[in-house]
LUMVEX-43715 format. One record per residue: residue number from 1; residue in three letters; x, y, z of N, C-alpha, C in turn. Coordinates in nm, 2 decimals. Layout:
<midrens>
[NUM; Ala; [X; Y; Z]; [X; Y; Z]; [X; Y; Z]]
...
</midrens>
This chain:
<midrens>
[1; Unk; [9.10; 17.72; 11.03]; [9.02; 17.61; 10.97]; [9.12; 17.50; 10.93]]
[2; Unk; [9.07; 17.38; 10.96]; [9.16; 17.26; 10.94]; [9.16; 17.23; 10.79]]
[3; Unk; [9.27; 17.18; 10.74]; [9.29; 17.14; 10.60]; [9.24; 17.00; 10.58]]
[4; Unk; [9.17; 16.97; 10.48]; [9.13; 16.83; 10.45]; [9.25; 16.75; 10.41]]
[5; Unk; [9.27; 16.64; 10.47]; [9.39; 16.55; 10.43]; [9.37; 16.50; 10.29]]
[6; Unk; [9.49; 16.48; 10.23]; [9.49; 16.44; 10.09]; [9.43; 16.30; 10.07]]
[7; Unk; [9.43; 16.22; 10.18]; [9.37; 16.08; 10.17]; [9.22; 16.08; 10.19]]
[8; Unk; [9.16; 16.19; 10.21]; [9.01; 16.20; 10.22]; [8.95; 16.14; 10.10]]
[9; Unk; [8.85; 16.05; 10.11]; [8.80; 15.98; 9.99]; [8.72; 16.07; 9.89]]
[10; Unk; [8.67; 16.18; 9.94]; [8.59; 16.26; 9.85]; [8.67; 16.38; 9.79]]
[11; Unk; [8.79; 16.39; 9.83]; [8.87; 16.50; 9.78]; [8.91; 16.48; 9.63]]
[12; Unk; [8.88; 16.58; 9.55]; [8.91; 16.57; 9.41]; [8.80; 16.51; 9.33]]
[13; Unk; [8.69; 16.46; 9.40]; [8.58; 16.41; 9.32]; [8.49; 16.52; 9.27]]
[14; Unk; [8.43; 16.50; 9.15]; [8.34; 16.60; 9.10]; [8.22; 16.62; 9.18]]
[15; Unk; [8.16; 16.74; 9.16]; [8.04; 16.78; 9.24]; [7.92; 16.68; 9.21]]
[16; Unk; [7.91; 16.63; 9.09]; [7.81; 16.53; 9.05]; [7.82; 16.41; 9.14]]
[17; Unk; [7.94; 16.36; 9.17]; [7.96; 16.24; 9.25]; [7.91; 16.27; 9.39]]
[18; Unk; [7.95; 16.39; 9.45]; [7.91; 16.42; 9.58]; [7.76; 16.43; 9.60]]
[19; Unk; [7.70; 16.50; 9.50]; [7.55; 16.51; 9.50]; [7.48; 16.37; 9.49]]
[20; Unk; [7.55; 16.28; 9.41]; [7.49; 16.15; 9.40]; [7.50; 16.07; 9.53]]
[21; Unk; [7.60; 16.09; 9.61]; [7.61; 16.03; 9.74]; [7.50; 16.08; 9.83]]
[22; Unk; [7.48; 16.21; 9.82]; [7.38; 16.28; 9.91]; [7.24; 16.22; 9.87]]
[23; Unk; [7.22; 16.21; 9.74]; [7.09; 16.16; 9.69]; [7.07; 16.01; 9.74]]
[24; Unk; [7.17; 15.93; 9.74]; [7.16; 15.79; 9.79]; [7.13; 15.79; 9.94]]
[25; Unk; [7.19; 15.88; 10.01]; [7.16; 15.89; 10.15]; [7.02; 15.93; 10.18]]
[26; Unk; [6.97; 16.03; 10.10]; [6.83; 16.07; 10.12]; [6.74; 15.96; 10.08]]
[27; Unk; [6.77; 15.88; 9.98]; [6.69; 15.76; 9.95]; [6.68; 15.67; 10.06]]
[28; Unk; [6.79; 15.64; 10.13]; [6.78; 15.55; 10.24]; [6.70; 15.60; 10.36]]
[29; Unk; [6.72; 15.73; 10.38]; [6.64; 15.80; 10.49]; [6.49; 15.80; 10.46]]
[30; Unk; [6.46; 15.82; 10.33]; [6.31; 15.81; 10.30]; [6.25; 15.68; 10.32]]
[31; Unk; [6.33; 15.57; 10.29]; [6.28; 15.44; 10.31]; [6.26; 15.41; 10.46]]
[32; Unk; [6.35; 15.46; 10.54]; [6.34; 15.45; 10.69]; [6.23; 15.53; 10.75]]
[33; Unk; [6.19; 15.64; 10.68]; [6.08; 15.72; 10.73]; [5.95; 15.65; 10.72]]
[34; Unk; [5.94; 15.55; 10.63]; [5.82; 15.47; 10.62]; [5.78; 15.40; 10.75]]
[35; Unk; [5.88; 15.36; 10.83]; [5.86; 15.30; 10.96]; [5.80; 15.40; 11.05]]
[36; Unk; [5.85; 15.52; 11.05]; [5.79; 15.63; 11.13]; [5.65; 15.65; 11.10]]
[37; Unk; [5.62; 15.66; 10.97]; [5.48; 15.68; 10.92]; [5.39; 15.58; 10.97]]
[38; Unk; [5.43; 15.45; 10.98]; [5.34; 15.35; 11.03]; [5.30; 15.36; 11.17]]
[39; Unk; [5.39; 15.43; 11.25]; [5.36; 15.44; 11.39]; [5.28; 15.57; 11.43]]
[40; Unk; [5.25; 15.65; 11.33]; [5.17; 15.77; 11.35]; [5.02; 15.74; 11.36]]
[41; Unk; [4.95; 15.82; 11.43]; [4.81; 15.79; 11.45]; [4.73; 15.86; 11.34]]
[42; Unk; [4.74; 15.81; 11.22]; [4.66; 15.86; 11.11]; [4.57; 15.75; 11.06]]
[43; Unk; [4.47; 15.78; 10.98]; [4.38; 15.68; 10.93]; [4.45; 15.61; 10.82]]
[44; Unk; [4.40; 15.49; 10.78]; [4.47; 15.40; 10.68]; [4.49; 15.47; 10.55]]
[45; Unk; [4.39; 15.54; 10.50]; [4.40; 15.61; 10.37]; [4.51; 15.71; 10.37]]
[46; Unk; [4.53; 15.79; 10.47]; [4.63; 15.89; 10.48]; [4.77; 15.82; 10.48]]
[47; Unk; [4.78; 15.72; 10.57]; [4.91; 15.64; 10.57]; [4.95; 15.59; 10.44]]
[48; Unk; [4.85; 15.53; 10.37]; [4.88; 15.47; 10.24]; [4.92; 15.58; 10.14]]
[49; Unk; [4.86; 15.70; 10.14]; [4.90; 15.80; 10.05]; [5.04; 15.86; 10.09]]
[50; Unk; [5.07; 15.87; 10.22]; [5.21; 15.92; 10.26]; [5.31; 15.81; 10.22]]
[51; Unk; [5.28; 15.69; 10.25]; [5.38; 15.58; 10.22]; [5.40; 15.57; 10.06]]
[52; Unk; [5.30; 15.58; 9.99]; [5.31; 15.57; 9.84]; [5.40; 15.69; 9.79]]
[53; Unk; [5.37; 15.81; 9.84]; [5.45; 15.92; 9.80]; [5.60; 15.91; 9.84]]
[54; Unk; [5.62; 15.86; 9.96]; [5.75; 15.84; 10.01]; [5.83; 15.74; 9.93]]
[55; Unk; [5.77; 15.63; 9.89]; [5.83; 15.53; 9.81]; [5.87; 15.59; 9.67]]
[56; Unk; [5.78; 15.67; 9.61]; [5.80; 15.73; 9.48]; [5.92; 15.83; 9.49]]
[57; Unk; [5.92; 15.91; 9.60]; [6.04; 16.00; 9.61]; [6.17; 15.93; 9.64]]
[58; Unk; [6.16; 15.82; 9.71]; [6.28; 15.74; 9.74]; [6.34; 15.68; 9.61]]
[59; Unk; [6.25; 15.63; 9.53]; [6.29; 15.57; 9.40]; [6.36; 15.68; 9.31]]
[60; Unk; [6.30; 15.80; 9.31]; [6.35; 15.91; 9.23]; [6.49; 15.94; 9.28]]
[61; Unk; [6.51; 15.96; 9.41]; [6.64; 15.99; 9.46]; [6.74; 15.88; 9.44]]
[62; Unk; [6.69; 15.75; 9.45]; [6.78; 15.64; 9.42]; [6.83; 15.64; 9.27]]
[63; Unk; [6.74; 15.67; 9.18]; [6.78; 15.68; 9.04]; [6.88; 15.80; 9.02]]
[64; Unk; [6.85; 15.92; 9.08]; [6.94; 16.03; 9.06]; [7.07; 16.00; 9.13]]
[65; Unk; [7.07; 15.94; 9.24]; [7.20; 15.90; 9.31]; [7.28; 15.81; 9.23]]
[66; Unk; [7.22; 15.71; 9.17]; [7.29; 15.61; 9.09]; [7.35; 15.68; 8.96]]
[67; Unk; [7.27; 15.77; 8.91]; [7.32; 15.84; 8.79]; [7.44; 15.93; 8.83]]
[68; Unk; [7.43; 15.99; 8.95]; [7.54; 16.08; 8.99]; [7.67; 16.01; 9.02]]
[69; Unk; [7.67; 15.90; 9.09]; [7.79; 15.83; 9.13]; [7.84; 15.73; 9.03]]
[70; Unk; [7.75; 15.68; 8.95]; [7.79; 15.58; 8.85]; [7.75; 15.44; 8.89]]
[71; Unk; [7.71; 15.36; 8.79]; [7.67; 15.22; 8.82]; [7.77; 15.14; 8.89]]
[72; Unk; [7.90; 15.16; 8.85]; [8.01; 15.08; 8.90]; [8.02; 15.10; 9.05]]
[73; Unk; [8.01; 15.23; 9.10]; [8.03; 15.26; 9.24]; [7.91; 15.20; 9.32]]
[74; Unk; [7.79; 15.20; 9.26]; [7.68; 15.14; 9.33]; [7.69; 14.99; 9.34]]
[75; Unk; [7.75; 14.93; 9.24]; [7.77; 14.78; 9.25]; [7.88; 14.75; 9.35]]
[76; Unk; [7.98; 14.83; 9.36]; [8.09; 14.81; 9.46]; [8.03; 14.83; 9.60]]
[77; Unk; [7.95; 14.93; 9.62]; [7.88; 14.95; 9.75]; [7.80; 14.84; 9.79]]
[78; Unk; [7.72; 14.78; 9.69]; [7.64; 14.66; 9.72]; [7.72; 14.54; 9.76]]
[79; Unk; [7.84; 14.52; 9.69]; [7.92; 14.41; 9.73]; [7.98; 14.43; 9.87]]
[80; Unk; [8.02; 14.55; 9.90]; [8.07; 14.58; 10.04]; [7.97; 14.56; 10.15]]
[81; Unk; [7.84; 14.58; 10.11]; [7.73; 14.57; 10.21]; [7.69; 14.42; 10.22]]
[82; Unk; [7.74; 14.34; 10.13]; [7.70; 14.19; 10.14]; [7.59; 14.15; 10.04]]
[83; Unk; [7.55; 14.24; 9.95]; [7.45; 14.20; 9.86]; [7.52; 14.12; 9.75]]
[84; Unk; [7.46; 14.00; 9.71]; [7.52; 13.92; 9.61]; [7.45; 13.94; 9.48]]
[85; Unk; [7.52; 13.93; 9.37]; [7.46; 13.95; 9.24]; [7.39; 13.82; 9.20]]
[86; Unk; [7.27; 13.83; 9.16]; [7.19; 13.71; 9.12]; [7.19; 13.70; 8.97]]
[87; Unk; [7.17; 13.57; 8.94]; [7.16; 13.54; 8.79]; [7.02; 13.58; 8.75]]
[88; Unk; [7.00; 13.61; 8.62]; [6.86; 13.64; 8.57]; [6.77; 13.53; 8.59]]
[89; Unk; [6.65; 13.56; 8.64]; [6.55; 13.46; 8.67]; [6.56; 13.39; 8.80]]
[90; Unk; [6.66; 13.42; 8.88]; [6.67; 13.36; 9.01]; [6.61; 13.45; 9.12]]
[91; Unk; [6.54; 13.39; 9.21]; [6.48; 13.47; 9.32]; [6.57; 13.48; 9.44]]
</midrens>
């Protein structure tokens, strides 16, 4: 079995941090699954129920992920992805 190099970014991180990253990844996948739901041949009421439940689950996983990794890490990730911090009241 290969040994994990010491420069590996998750080596030495607590389990809470790793689970937080997994929760954030699940959150992103849940939001992407909404696009799949729209292409299914279901009636409108069923699609609305599935999408509403999916958004609720994604928000919960997003909150759990943010709590797991920490607010500072989420802000750094947002800056790396190109999201800019807005001033209060600005759209």
